[in-house]
C-alpha positions, 0 to 999 in steps of 0.5 A, spaced: 543 501 499 544 504 505 540 509 509 543 516 509 541 520 515 544 528 515 542 531 521 541 538 520 539 541 526 536 539 533 533 543 538 530 541 545 526 545 550 523 542 556 517 546 559 514 543 566 507 544 567 503 545 573 502 539 576 496 540 580 492 544 574 486 540 571 486 545 565 492 546 561 494 546 554 500 546 549 501 547 541 505 545 536 506 548 528 509 544 522 516 547 519 512 551 514 507 554 519 501 551 515 499 546 520 498 547 527 496 542 533 493 544 540 493 539 545 489 540 551 487 537 558 480 539 561 477 536 567 482 531 567 480 529 559 485 529 553 483 532 547 487 535 541 485 539 535 488 540 528 488 546 523 491 548 516 492 555 514 488 557 520 482 553 519 479 547 523 480 540 520 480 536 526 475 539 531 477 538 539 477 530 539 478 525 545 484 521 546 485 515 551 484 508 553 479 503 556 484 497 559 481 491 562 482 493 569 482 501 569 479 507 565 485 511 561 480 516 559 480 522 565 484 524 571 490 526 567 495 532 568 500 534 564 507 533 568 512 535 562 512 538 555 518 537 551 518 540 544 524 538 539 525 540 531 529 535 527 531 535 519 534 529 516 534 525 509 534 518 508 534 514 501 530 508 499 532 502 497 527 502 492 521 507 491 517 512 487 524 517 489 530 516 491 531 521 497 526 522 502 526 529 506 524 527 514 523 534 517 518 535 523 516 539 529 515 534 535 511 535 542 512 530 547 507 530 553 508 527 559 502 525 563 500 522 569 493 520 573 491 524 579 488 518 583 492 513 587 496 509 582 498 515 578 499 511 572 503 515 567 502 516 559 506 519 554 503 522 548 508 524 542 505 529 536 509 530 530 507 535 525 510 535 518 508 540 512 504 534 509 500 532 515 500 530 523 502 524 526 501 522 534 502 516 538 501 513 545 507 511 549 506 507 556 512 508 560 512 503 565 513 496 565 507 491 566 502 487 562 496 491 560 490 489 556 487 494 551 479 493 551 478 499 547 482 505 544 478 512 545 482 516 539 477 520 535 477 524 529 472 530 530 472 532 523 470 540 522 465 538 516 461 533 513 466 531 508 465 527 501 469 521 503 471 514 499 471 508 503 469 500 503 466 497 509 471 493 514 467 487 516 463 486 510 469 486 505 473 480 505 481 482 504 479 489 503 477 487 496 471 492 495 469 497 490 470 504 494 464 508 494 463 516 495 459 518 500 459 524 506 463 521 512 457 521 516 454 516 512 460 511 512 460 504 515 465 502 520 471 503 515 478 501 514 484 506 513 486 510 509 480 514 509 480 519 504 476 526 504 475 532 500 475 538 505 475 543 499 477 544 492 484 546 496 485 541 501 484 533 501 486 529 507 487 522 509 487 518 516 491 512 516 496 509 521 504 508 521 508 503 524 503 497 525 507 493 530 504 488 535 497 491 535 491 491 532 489 494 525 485 501 526 478 502 523 474 508 524 466 508 525 462 515 525 459 516 532 451 516 532 452 518 524 456 524 526 462 527 523 466 524 529 470 518 527 472 513 533 478 508 533 475 501 532 481 496 533 480 489 530 478 485 536 481 478 538 476 472 537 475 473 545 474 480 545 480 483 547 483 488 542 491 488 544 495 485 549 501 489 550 507 488 555 510 495 556 514 499 556 511 500 549 508 504 544 502 504 539 502 505 532 502 512 529 495 515 528 496 520 521 492 525 518 495 527 511 493 534 509 494 536 501 492 541 497 491 537 491 489 529 490 496 529 487 499 531 493 496 526 497 500 521 492 507 524 494 506 524 501 511 520 505 508 522 512 507 514 513 514 512 511 517 517 515 514 515 521 516 508 520 523 505 523 529 505 519 531 499 514 534 493 519 537 489 513 544 491 512 545 488 506 540 490 501 544 488 494 539 482 493 533 486 494 531 487 486 525 490 483 522 488 477 517 486 472 515 478 472 510 474 468 506 468 471 502 462 470 496 465 473 491 468 468 490 462 465 488 459 471 482 464 472 480 463 464 480 455 466 486 453 461 490 451 467 488 448 474 492 449 480 490 442 482 494 436 478 490 433 472 490 434 465 490 441 465 495 442 471 499 449 470 505 448 474 508 443 470 516 443 469 515 443 461 510 449 462 514 453 467 520 452 462 516 455 456 514 461 461 521 462 463 523 462 455 518 468 454 521 471 460 528 471 458 526 473 451 522 479 453 527 481 459 522 480 465 525 478 471 521 472 474 516 467 473 511 466 478 508 459 478 502 457 482 500 450 484 506 447 484 506 444 491 502 439 495 495 441 497 491 444 492 487 437 491 483 438 497 478 444 499 484 448 500 480 454 502 477 450 508 483 445 509 489 450 508 492 445 514 494 440 508 498 444 504 506 442 504 510 448 502 516 443 501 513 438 497 512 439 490 507 435 485 510 429 481 510 433 474 514 439 477 521 439 478 523 445 483 531 443 482 530 443 474 526 449 473 530 453 478 537 451 474 534 452 467 531 459 470 538 461 472 541 459 465 536 464 462 537 469 467 530 469 470 528 468 477 522 463 479 517 467 483 515 462 489 508 461 491 505 460 498 498 459 499 496 458 506 488 458 505 488 462 512 492 456 516 497 461 519 499 456 524 500 450 519 504 455 515 509 458 521 510 450 523 513 450 516 516 457 515 523 456 516 524 449 512 520 452 506 524 459 506 530 455 506 528 450 501 527 456 496 534 460 498 537 453 496 535 453 489 535 461 488 528 463 489 529 470 491 521 472 491 515 469 494 508 471 493 503 469 499 496 468 500 491 467 505 484 466 502 480 464 508 475 468 512 479 468 518 486 466 520 486 459 523 478 459 523 477 464 528 482 470 528 481 476 523 486 478 518 487 485 521 487 483 528 493 483 533 494 475 531 494 477 524 499 482 525 504 478 529 503 472 523 505 477 518 511 480 521 514 473 523 513 471 515 516 478 513 522 477 518 523 470 516 523 471 509 529 477 510 533 472 514 533 467 507 534 473 503 527 473 500 522 478 497 515 478 499 509 479 495 503 478 500 496 477 498 490 478 503 494 482 507 493 486 513 493 493 511 500 496 509 502 502 514 509 503 511 513 497 514 517 496 507 521 502 510 524 497 515 524 491 512 525 493 504 524 486 502 516 487 503 516 489 496 508 489 495 501 487 497 494 486 495 489 488 499 485 491 494 480 489 489 485 487 483 485 485 476 483 478 478 476 480 479 475 482 471 476 474 470 471 471 475 467 476 479 459 475 478 458 483 478 462 483 471 468 486 473 472 492 476 468 498 473 472 504 469 472 509 475 475 503 480 483 505 478 481 512 478 479 511 485 484 506 488 491 510 487 488 515 493 485 510 497 488 503 498 494 506 494 496 511 500 498 505 504 503 502 500 505 499 494 499 495 491 499 488 487 493 490 482 496 486 476 495 490 470 497 488 463 491 484 460 491 484 453 485 479 451 479 481 454 474 476 452 472 471 457 470 464 455 468 462 462 464 468 464 462 471 458 459 477 462 465 479 466 471 482 462 476 488 463 472 494 462 478 498 459 481 500 453 488 496 451 492 503 452 489 504 459 492 497 461 499 500 459 498 506 463 496 502 469 504 500 469 506 507 471 500 509 475 499 503 480 506 503 483 509 496 485 516 494 485 514 487 483 509 488 478 506 482 474 504 482 467 497 479 468 496 475 461 497 469 458 504 469 454 500 467 448 496 474 448 502 478 448 506 475 442 506 480 436 503 485 439 507 492 438 503 495 444 507 490 449 513 494 448 511 499 453 510 493 459 517 490 457 520 497 457 517 500 463 521 500 470 519 498 477 522 503 481 523 510 480 528 516 481 523 521 481 515 522 481 510 528 479 503 528 478 501 533 473 493 532 474 489 528 478 481 528 480 479 522 484 474 518 481 475 521 474 482 521 472 490 521 474 496 522 470 503 520 473 510 521 470 516 517 473 523 518 472 527 511 471 533 510 476 537 507 471 537 512 466 535 519 464 528 517 461 521 518 464 515 514 463 508 517 463 501 513 465 494 517 464 488 514 465 480 516 465 474 513 468 468 512 463 468 519 460 472 521 455 477 527 455 483 531 452 489 530 456 493 536 456 500 535 459 505 540 460 512 536 460 515 542 465 518 536 469 523 534 463 530 537 464 530 544 461 534 545 455 534 538 453 531 534 447 527 528 448 524 523 444 516 521 446 514 515 444 506 515 445 502 509 446 494 512 445 488 509 443 487 508 436 481 510 431 474 508 434 477 505 441 471 504 446 472 500 452 465 497 451 465 496 444 472 496 441 477 496 446 484 494 442 486 499 438 492 502 440 496 508 436 504 508 437 507 515 434 513 519 436 515 526 436 521 530 439 519 534 445 522 539 450 520 541 457 516 547 454 512 542 450 504 541 452 501 534 449 494 534 447 491 527 447 484 525 446 482 519 451 477 515 449 472 512 455 475 508 460 482 509 456 489 511 458 495 514 455 502 511 456 509 515 454 516 513 454 520 520 454 527 518 452 533 523 453 537 525 446 
């Protein structure tokens, strides 16, 4: 599907400012007039502030850089200010809706320093109805080294926020904690905050290209947040050849938590799709030889319980074909797992399989069954070793029709010294994504850099982890993910992009770690298929645990890409209900989840077509369901509904409701 650009109107106005003025300013408003931004130069320093509905959200905040050879924080003057307006639409290859509106007001400020070298710097601001974005542009040709980015977000209040610490959380796999923003550690973005009952904001970045990841740190335990770029091992933050631009710094602003989920600000600030032929990019749901390894029924390494055998994979392929899954993930097929792979990732081969796994035979069998093999490349964090085999590895998969690959980087640092979120890591991940596109391979990246909307530019980047997923319910010594976890991450990590959480576990007993388990009801596992968006979505459990369970119908029926999304209700950390319309039919799917407290779901179906009748198939908690003592009961019932219907459904503790709405 090609992007469709419909330019409705474009107007440009150039304003020449007084070149000798030490104090000057310029303003910008969003198309609906609710958001406004003021840019100021005072005594040569650069500042911005943001209001919504004439109330401050970001107070006057510093802008600038510290380079290796000079200071870029002062002695500036405005040379020129250009305002413009643009309104376009574009279509997503896959996503939570088909068409995205991209309407904004822009202000580009040309600056120069007043001292001898007269260095030039441009600032580009965009205001959308759902937030603000700005980036720096270095217009002159040279090589620079950024030692520090001085960007600040001086919040207008000590807002409640949800965060995880950057340097004390591996791979972003932490439990988000709610606390006043002044009390946070250095944290990754998105950083989500509640300003009031009618305003929620989230600070993040967009179009992260050849740069370091943005983290935020409070200055002196205040509400002034400063950019903290992940450094190289040698201390520098960014090596840049200019002319060049930084990523966008974005502030999503929404009236409700649900509106945060519907913002497309980040996607709009990424480059259009670069893949001309996207016919091979196909969202879908798959199963995998995975949960059994966590339950120690199988092993990654060869031996008596090796999971990645030809026979076992063909058994999973048969199950996938029977139930309409698009693929089967196989981990542990390639040489290198017999080593201490978290320390010796450089011993992985991505082209040589163990003797018990016949790649050619498996892929031919899968093709006959109408199923694809989902390949797997765990690197152990040895990025150089992976890059040295990248072309050959993807060429091998392409040869045998493997059109999706899950990668992994379980290693504290890339190549033993560089952070995943450093410029080093960002460059590596981009190389992998671009190489995968060359060989028509979709990507599911685990232990990633935090997503920033790159899936618009490279829609083969289907999904990423970067979250404490359901695997923690298998082996985490703290007992597993608490009930409120999945009511928080849609409004934090999920704002950065599709999230490979891997819901769908049906058997909660754990023979390996008896005190660790899935802390939900079975009905909540179904609902997560809708609540957590991922265009490649794996049903997590072993196939034996799905057999003959009527509730499995919801997972096998639920699509992985959507035509429309609405959020009827949401409260961060408490509950969320999401309704999505299928791209290939007139049917809707609803997922609703709650935390450790029971509640009554009151769901108006006003999103349905007026005057039409639908059959609602409701998967709800059965009699006596309780996530701690009785998680399995699921009642399935049907009724006819219309857009005027309001469903009232009791939801037990840490439970959920999943609904299929079929248009009659």
